[in-house]
Residue, then its C-alpha position, 0 to 999 in steps of 0.5 A: x481484451x485478452x489481457x483482461x480476460x486472463x485475470x478472470x476464470x471461465x466462471x468470470x471470477x477474479x483469479x486471486x479470489x478464485x484461488x482463495x475460495x478453493x478451500x470451499x469447493x466441496x461446500x454445499x451451503x453458503x451462510x451470509x452475515x453482512x453489516x455496514x462499516x458503521x454498524x459493526x457493533x450489531x454483528x454478534x446479535x445478527x449472527x445469533x439471530x441468523x444461526x437460531x434458525x438452524x438449531x440442528x445444523x452441526x456446522x452452525x453449532x461449530x460456527x457459533x462455538x468460535x469466539x467473537x474475538x477470532x473475527x476481530x483481526x487476521x492474527x486472531x482468526x488464524x488458529x481457527x482457520x478463518x481467512x480474510x479478503x480485502x476489496x483488492x481480492x474481489x476485482x482488478x480495479x480495487x486496490x484497498x488491502x484492508x481486511x473486510x471479509x472473513x470466511x471459514x469453512x466448517x463441514x459442508x458450509x462456508x460462513x461469511x462475515x462481510x463488513x461492506x455496504x450493500x449500496x456503495x458502488x466501489x467498483x468504478x466502471x468506465x464503460x457503464x454503471x459502477x457496481x457494488x462490491x458486496x453484490x460482486x462477491x455474492x455472484x463470484x461465490x455463486x459462480x465459483x462453488x459448483x456444489x452449492x445448493x443453498x444460500x442463507x441470509x438473515x430474515x432482514x432482506x437488507x442483509x442481502x441487498x438494498x437496491x432492486x438491481x442488485x437483488x434482481x441480479x442475485x436472484x437471477x444467478x441463483x435461478x440459473x445455477x439452481x441454488x435455493x435462497x433461504x431467508x430467516x430459515x425459509x427456503x425459496x426454490x427459484x424454479x417455482x413461480x410462487x417463490x420467485x414472486x415472493x422473493x421479488x416482493x421481499x426485494x422491493x420492500x428491502x430496496x424501498x427501505x434504504x432510501x426512506x431510512x436515509x431520508x429520515x436519518x439525514x433529514x433529522x441531522x440537517x434539522x438538528x443543525x439548523x436549530x443550533x444542535x452540535x451534531x458533533x462529538x466534543x473533540x470535533x467541535x470548534x475551540x471555544x465551545x463544548x457540549x452542555x452536560x447535566x449535573x452528573x457530567x453526562x451530555x445533555x440531549x434535547x428533542x430536535x436539537x440533539x447535543x447542545x453546544x455551549x460557549x466556554x468563557x474560560x477559553x477566551x484568553x487563549x483564543x484571543x492570543x492565538x488569533x492575534x498571533x495568526x493575524x500577525x503572520x506568526x508561525x504555527x510552531x510558535x502558536x502551538x508553543x503559546x497554546x501549550x502554555x495556556x494548556x499547562x495553566x488549564x485555560x484550554x485543552x487540545x482536541x485531537x479526535x480519538x487521540x486523547x493522549x495528545x496535547x499541545x506540549x506533545x507537538x512542541x519542537x516538531x515542525x509538522x506536528x506543531x503545524x497540525x496541532x495549531x492549524x486545527x484551532x483556525x480550520x477543521x480538517x477538510x471533510x471528505x466528499x466536499x469539492x476543494x475550493x479554488x483560491x480567491x484573488x487578492x483583491x477579493x481577500x482585501x475587500x473581505x478584510x476591509x469589512x465586506x460580507x463574505x457571503x457576497x465575495x466567496x463561494x461556499x467552499x471558500x467560506x468553509x475554509x474560514x468557517x471557524x474564524x467566522x463563527x467567532x466573528x459572527x456567532x454563525x457556523x457554516x457547515x457542509x453535509x454530503x448528501x448520500x441519497x442519489x437523485x437530483x431535486x431532493x429536498x430535506x428539512x427545507x434545504x436542497x443540495x448544491x451540485x458540483x456540475x450537471x453530472x453530480x447526482x448527490x450534491x452537498x447541503x450547506x447550512x448556517x446556524x447560530x451558536x451561543x456567545x460565552x457569558x462573562x462570569x464577572x458581569x453576567x453579560x454576553x461576550x461577543x466574539x470572545x472579546x476578539x476584535x473584528x479586524x483580527x478575526x478577518x485578518x486571520x481568515x484572510x491568511x487562511x484564504x491565501x493558503x488555499x493551494x493554486x494549481x500549477x500551470x503546465x510549462x515547457x512550450x507545447x506542454x500545454x497541448x501535448x500528452x507527453x513531455x520531457x519528464x525532467x525540465x525547468x531546472x532553474x539556476x545555481x551557483x558554480x564553484x567558481x562563482x559563476x551561475x549555471x543552468x541546464x537547457x534542453x537540446x535535441x541531437x540530429x538523430x532525435x536523442x534528447x540531450x541537455x547542455x550545462x551552460x555557465x556564465x558570469x553573474x549579471x552585474x545588475x542582478x537581473x536574470x536574462x535568457x541564455x540565448x547568447x550563451x547557446x551561441x557560444x558553445x566553446x566558451x559557455x557549454x560546460x558539459x552535455x548529458x543524455x536525458x535518458x541517462x539522467x532519468x535512469x540514474x535519478x531513479x536509481x539514486x532515489x530508490x537507494x536514498x529512500x531505502x537507506x533511510x526507511x525504518x524497516x521495523x515500521x513498514x505499511x503497504x504504501x507508507x513507512x517511517x522515514x528517518x528525517x534527520x538521524x540515521x540511527x533507528x535504535x529506539x524504533x527497533x527497541x520498541x518493536x522488540x518489546x512489542x513482540x516480547x509482550x505478544x509472546x508473553x500473552x501467547x505463553x499465558x494463553x498456553x499455560x491456561x490451556x495446560x492447566x485446564x487440560x490437567x484439571x480435565x485429566x484429573x477428573x477423567x482419572x477419578x471417573x476411571x476413564x484412563x484413556x480420556x485422561x491420557x489424551x488430556x495429559x497429552x494436550x497439557x504437555x503440548x500446551x506446556x511446550x508451547x508456553x515454554x517456547x513462547x516464554x523463551x522467545x519473549x526473554x530473547x527479545x527483551x535481551x535484544x532490546x536491553x542490548x540496544x539500551x546503550x544506544x541513546x541517540x534518537x532519530x527524528x522520524x516522519x510517517x511518509x506516503x511512499x506511493x508518490x515516490x514509488x510512482x516517480x521512480x517507476x516513471x523515471x525508469x520507463x522514461x530512461x528507455x523512452x528517450x527521457x519522455x513520459x506522460x505529462x502527469x509524470x512530468x508535473x509530478x517530477x516538477x512538484x517533488x524535485x527542486x533545487x537542482x545543482x549540476x557541476x562538470x567534473x573530471x576524474x581518472x575514469x573520464x568526464x562527468x556531470x555531478x548533480x544534486x537535487x532535493x526530493x520532497x517525500x509527502x508526509x502523512x497527514x500533510x507536509x513533506x520531508x526533504x531528502x538530498x539526492x546525489x548522483x552523476x552521469x557521463x558527460x557525452x560532449x565530444x572531446x579528445x578522450x583521456x589516454x587509455x580510457x576510451x574502452x574502460x570508460x565505456x565499459x564502466x559506465x554501461x556496467x554501472x547502469x546495468x548492475x549498480x542501477x539495476x536497469x535492463x540492458x534495453x535502457x542502454x541501447x541506442x540508435x548507435x549502440x545495439x544489444x550485441x555491441x553492448x554485450x560483446x564490447x562492454x558488459x562481457x569484457x567488464x565482467x571478465x575483468x572483474x572475476x566473473x570468469x565463466x560464460x554461464x555466470x556472465x549470461x545469468x547475471x546479465x539476464x537475471x530478473x532480480x536487480x538485487x543479485x546484480x547489485x550484490x556482485x557489482x558492489x563487491x567487485x568494485x568496492x561500491x557502498x550500497x546501503x540498501x543491500x544491508x537489508x538482505x541476509x549476509x549469508x545469502x549475499x556471500x552465497x551469491x558472490x561464491x556462486x557467480x565467481x566460481x570458476x567451475x560454474x556450468x550454466x546455460x545462456x540465460x538466467x533461467x535456461x529452461x522453460x519451467x511451465x510444466x513444473x510450475x503447473x505441476x507444483x500449483x496442482x500438487x499444492x491444491x488443498x484437496x491433493x495435498x491433504x490426502x498425501x497421495x500426490x499424483x500418478x505420473x501416468x496421469x500427469x504425462x497423459x494430461x500434459x502430452x509428454x513422456x513419463x520419463x520427462x516427469x521423472x526427470x523432475x524428481x531424479x534428473x539423470x541426463x544433461x541434455x541441452x545446454x550442459x548443466x546439471x538440472x535440479x530436483x523439483x518434486x519427490x516420489x510418494x514414499x517408496x513408490x516411484x509411480x506417484x509424485x508430490x511436493x518436496x517437504x522442507x527439511x529445516x523444521x519450519x512446521x510442515x513447510x513445502x518447497x513450492x516456489x520454482x526458481x531456476x537460477x544458478x544460486x538456487x540450483x547449486x543446492x541440487x534443488x530448483x524449489x524454495x520453501x515458501x515458509x522459511x525461504x530455505x532450500x531442502x538440502x540437508x547434505x551440506x549444513x551451509x544450506x541451513x543458514x542461507x535464507x533467500x529473500x522474498x524477492x524470489x517469490x516473483x515468477x519468471x520463466x524462459x519461454x523461448x529456449x533457442x533465443x539469444x541475449x544478443x537479441x532480447x531478454x530471455x528470462x521474463x516475468x510471467x503470471x501465476x501458474x494455472x493448476x492442471x485439471x488432472x483426473x487421478 
């Protein structure tokens, strides 16, 4: 519970949200405009109606002056001070990072535009009813803004709440805080009984409005479907039908039916050919190629939703796109909210293919899979509509929903309706089934039914009942270099350590695959190598991260996805496209500035004609500023286009795929945890490894460094929206089988293996600790001697490297001193990598016995306090006496953060963190960046050797450089964003031999200093 409480303020506001709301702390009024996700088109009229109630409010007038496009994106609103929130900013259980809430502070009013439902319960609670995110936001704002006096909503009560419970909670909180509620310009004081009663009545009307509205809309939609209405856009309809249109080409609507589907006889040849190929088992790629030919002849066009630019020809030659394009002819995308079907058994599918009624053989979900072939076969379309009205026993349009289980409160409506057959232009007669034989359509549907995924059963003995298991198991068999076959078998040491043995044997002459019991009984003859399971997990996690990082296109990243180069390592085309897109954006910015400059010059001329030279001078100053911005943007666009032109000679193009990295990231993190947990982990992690790692091949080897087990495995990376890309993963782990060591290599081999784990793979030292090898032995006999022999000569540098919380720093040093190629390091600035090497190989480096030798809690709190908008904007900083009094330290301790003078403690020069305010030495402020990054502030604390070498312990969060101007090299060293993570040493007397000293910490909490 303590950990959860640390995520929220004393006012029960999620800390990330509380920090974002600090700019509105002085506001006395909050102005709410809410619209549902599917109702964004009406927001401007809602804002206009709402603001019309406050014609004399200057804050509202300034708000209405903001352009509508400023609220269309984060980038567009930035110059107007508009900030955005996502669901992930509202509650610790929400993860959606899409911006859905815009807010801006104008005067004493904070204006919100919220794109959220007032009914949907996004916050999932395991201990009670789920909650609505919009209501949670309203309560958080009400709790956080302590000067709030009034909350405003439009006159439509449903803009505030659509459920009685939510409305009651909002009312109660406003009553407790003494905040008035204004609806449509009418203010209600909740301390007065009459106003409370009026609001309760309004809330009852609003909450009753929503279910009635939903029943009416859903009932009308179901009725239209039942009588044969399309209820779909044409690009979402099954192939073979289109919407009926009038003489002007407009879609025709009929009362009760709505949009009318009509069959297209011209599609018959293409559909007949496609279904015949599908029934024969032809690949989807070949079907797509055939459809592209029909499309070229104008017989049938591809339907791809809003992507009107896509056709079948665009997918030819790309396995994944061709699969997706062809499959939609036979099966629609699975609708969200509908339970996934279980696969029917083979006998049932055969019975259907033989002519039996599918309604008697399959469930609704299974029949939904074959809805399109069945529409062609019978003229009846089965459809599923998710019910969005809570409450069991609902009946609409004569239909009742089907519920998944006794706990399902909504259910799904299933209904069938007849759609028309096409008319043969030659005979004027109907064309049943578009002329396709019944047998072909049934065989095609049978193929779809057989493709329904089956759940894999747990394997590995007690894996059926245990919540934890070996993460890696079920390796299969493979062929060795000498023609024998091999496998990996799980073993357990007497001390409990999980191992695996590599077994080899001659292939059975009869082609069978007997068990490996006989080989296990002959260890000297059949055991080729023994490896630790935790070592394999750690190495595999490192190799996966290395391989995926090396193939990611850095120009096209998203929060949980990326563009992965599936075949070629060249990404020239993608980089070039990104440069041209940035150049176009720069041109647009330049045009905007040029228009502003022209307007300012015109205004200056008019002011001069009127004799107002002072105003004319101001306009000329604005024109000059805009002109400078325009020239800078034009120069940037020219530079970007030149860089793109320089890439034109690189014509080789990479095949790419949009991949979902969340699964791979979870797998890597799970393998890293398993590496320090004897190779075991949750059963769900093991199942994920089983699903995404396959085709193992392990070979025993030997080189000058000792005995090894070299492995290869294929990793499946999920592709968006479906499919996988395979990446070959290669690595090696130490063969720990007891044998006479190679002469002179006992110590060197052990040291090299440990160094590779800690430095190259970036794993913590605890991942190498075993029952036989403690931290002290690892440091004294493995790590420290290895570093000394590889040009890291000072004790401080060795301690800092071993304890460094950023694996990338350790990898840079390891790659250089061993000559190891690490492609993922190329993503980091060259100047920074060279600086890392110079720092840790400096024979004169003096440092403590940890990466961060001092406890920096005080300075982090000070910097967080000095960075608050109110403190930062007045330019006065904070008085040293006030800080010392609040923190309970001597004033000289604070002054040491500005100009360190003593070398107490661990004997290294302390860096600077803060600056005095002007010439005064009684007040402190944040250090301003000295590299011209537009008022950047050095507010990231990083007490590491490579940072402190500049004399400063803070990094500019805008340009990621250090504020040292005495040496020009600091102008060129840009630190990567990994330094934005927070770490600290909280036990100054600890030792690396006992535990990690520099540990991750949460965000600093500002001090409540009264200055």
